[in-house]
Every structure is written in structure tokens, then in C-alpha cells.
C-alpha positions as CSV (number, residue, x, y, z in Angstrom):
1,V,105.0,169.8,87.4
2,Q,107.6,169.1,90.1
3,L,106.7,168.3,93.6
4,V,108.9,168.7,96.7
5,E,107.9,167.4,100.1
6,S,109.1,168.6,103.4
7,G,108.1,168.5,107.1
8,G,108.8,164.9,107.9
9,G,110.6,163.9,111.0
10,S,110.5,161.8,114.2
11,V,107.8,162.3,116.8
12,Q,106.4,160.5,119.8
13,A,103.0,158.9,119.6
14,G,100.3,161.4,120.1
15,G,102.3,164.2,118.5
16,S,101.7,166.2,115.4
17,L,103.4,167.0,112.2
18,R,102.6,169.1,109.1
19,L,103.9,168.0,105.8
20,S,104.2,170.4,102.9
21,C,104.4,169.8,99.2
22,A,105.6,172.7,97.1
23,A,104.5,172.4,93.5
24,S,106.3,174.1,90.6
25,G,104.4,174.4,87.4
26,Y,100.8,175.1,86.6
27,I,98.2,173.6,88.9
28,D,94.8,174.6,87.5
29,S,91.3,174.0,88.7
30,R,91.1,170.7,86.8
31,S,93.8,169.1,88.8
32,C,93.9,166.6,91.6
33,M,96.6,166.3,94.3
34,G,97.1,163.8,97.0
35,W,99.2,162.3,99.8
36,F,100.3,158.7,99.8
37,R,102.5,156.7,102.1
38,Q,104.6,153.5,101.9
39,A,105.9,151.6,104.9
40,P,108.7,149.1,104.5
41,G,107.5,145.9,102.8
42,K,104.1,147.3,102.1
43,E,102.5,148.8,99.0
44,R,102.0,152.5,98.6
45,E,98.6,153.6,99.8
46,G,96.5,156.7,99.5
47,V,96.0,158.8,102.5
48,A,94.2,162.0,101.4
49,A,93.4,163.7,98.2
50,I,91.8,167.0,97.0
51,N,90.3,168.2,93.7
52,V,91.9,171.6,93.2
53,G,89.0,173.4,91.6
54,P,86.0,172.6,93.9
55,G,88.2,171.8,96.9
56,T,86.6,168.4,97.4
57,T,88.6,166.3,99.8
58,R,88.8,162.6,100.5
59,I,90.6,161.0,103.4
60,V,91.2,157.3,104.1
61,D,89.2,155.9,107.0
62,A,92.3,154.9,109.0
63,V,93.3,158.6,109.5
64,K,90.2,160.6,108.7
65,D,89.7,161.7,112.4
66,R,93.3,162.7,112.7
67,F,94.6,164.0,109.4
68,I,93.6,167.1,107.4
69,I,94.5,167.9,103.8
70,L,94.8,171.5,102.9
71,L,95.7,173.4,99.7
72,D,97.1,176.9,99.5
73,K,96.3,177.8,95.9
74,P,98.2,181.1,95.7
75,K,101.3,179.4,97.1
76,N,100.8,176.2,95.0
77,T,101.4,174.3,98.2
78,L,99.6,171.2,99.5
79,Y,99.7,170.3,103.2
80,L,98.9,167.3,105.3
81,Q,98.2,168.1,108.9
82,M,98.8,165.0,111.0
83,N,97.5,164.9,114.6
84,S,97.4,162.2,117.2
85,L,100.1,160.3,115.4
86,K,100.5,156.5,116.0
87,P,103.4,154.2,115.4
88,E,101.5,152.6,112.5
89,D,101.6,156.0,110.7
90,T,105.4,155.5,110.3
91,S,106.0,155.6,106.5
92,L,107.6,157.5,103.7
93,Y,105.0,160.0,102.7
94,Y,104.7,161.1,99.0
95,C,102.9,164.0,97.4
96,A,101.3,163.4,94.0
97,A,99.5,165.3,91.3
98,R,97.7,165.0,88.1
99,T,97.2,168.1,86.0
100,D,96.0,167.0,82.6
101,G,92.4,168.0,83.2
102,W,91.4,164.8,84.9
103,S,89.2,165.7,87.9
104,P,86.9,162.9,89.1
105,T,83.8,163.7,91.2
106,L,85.5,162.1,94.2
107,P,89.3,162.7,94.6
108,S,91.2,159.5,93.8
109,L,93.4,157.6,96.4
110,D,94.6,155.2,93.7
111,T,98.3,155.5,93.0
112,N,97.7,154.5,89.3
113,D,95.7,157.7,88.8
114,Y,98.6,160.1,89.5
115,V,101.3,161.1,87.1
116,N,103.6,163.5,89.1
117,W,105.3,162.4,92.3
118,G,107.7,163.9,94.8
119,Q,110.7,162.2,96.3
120,G,109.0,161.5,99.7
121,T,109.5,162.6,103.3
122,Q,110.0,160.2,106.1
123,V,107.7,160.2,109.1
124,T,108.7,158.1,112.1
125,V,106.4,157.7,115.1
126,S,107.7,156.0,118.3
């Protein structure tokens, strides 16, 4: 599975962006996909994740009232709708997937649980 992110950019605080992650390859119902971010000098952290089959989502507390994770199954595309952006949201955002039949009850936000990664897209909030 190859993942290609897009949609990053520079935005003022309070603005919105929608990130996209186009997946090539087979994403079946026993897959999990997620969004992660990494700011300079910090560890990569989970932001939001979704179990593909049931559509169960999980969003980290820091953004759960502002970010939404969406999956368009026919298009094999994962989205992260980011609203009310803050300067602390500035990071390189990555899309990740695991498609080997692993599908925990609650989608994982642990980087160690994912196998496939995109190259990242930069989000800068000023």
C-alpha cells in the first residue's frame, strides 16, 4: 500500500484545512488508517484514526473538538478536516495504514502499530 498526502499549507489561526491521503493498493475492512503529526524536535504523535470496516474513529483529546477524520471507501482516500487551527497545530502531518488484518476494537494512535506511511504534508499555522 502506498500513501500520498496532500492539502497542507500555511493558514492563519482560526482557519481550516483539509488534508487528503490517497491510498493505492487494497484497503479492506480489516484495515486501520490514521493521521499523525510531528513538530520539530518532538516525537511523532497520533492525531486521529479509523477502523475501515466498522468506521470506528478515535481522535486525540487535544483536537477532538476541531478535527474530523473521514474515509471515502470507493476512492480509497482518507481525509482530516481541521478547523479552528492553532499555532500549536503546526507540524508535518503523516498518513498511515495497516492492512494485514489487524483491526483493534479501538483504532490505534500508536505509531508502532502502523506499517505503511506517506511522505507527509506540512501544516503551518500563524
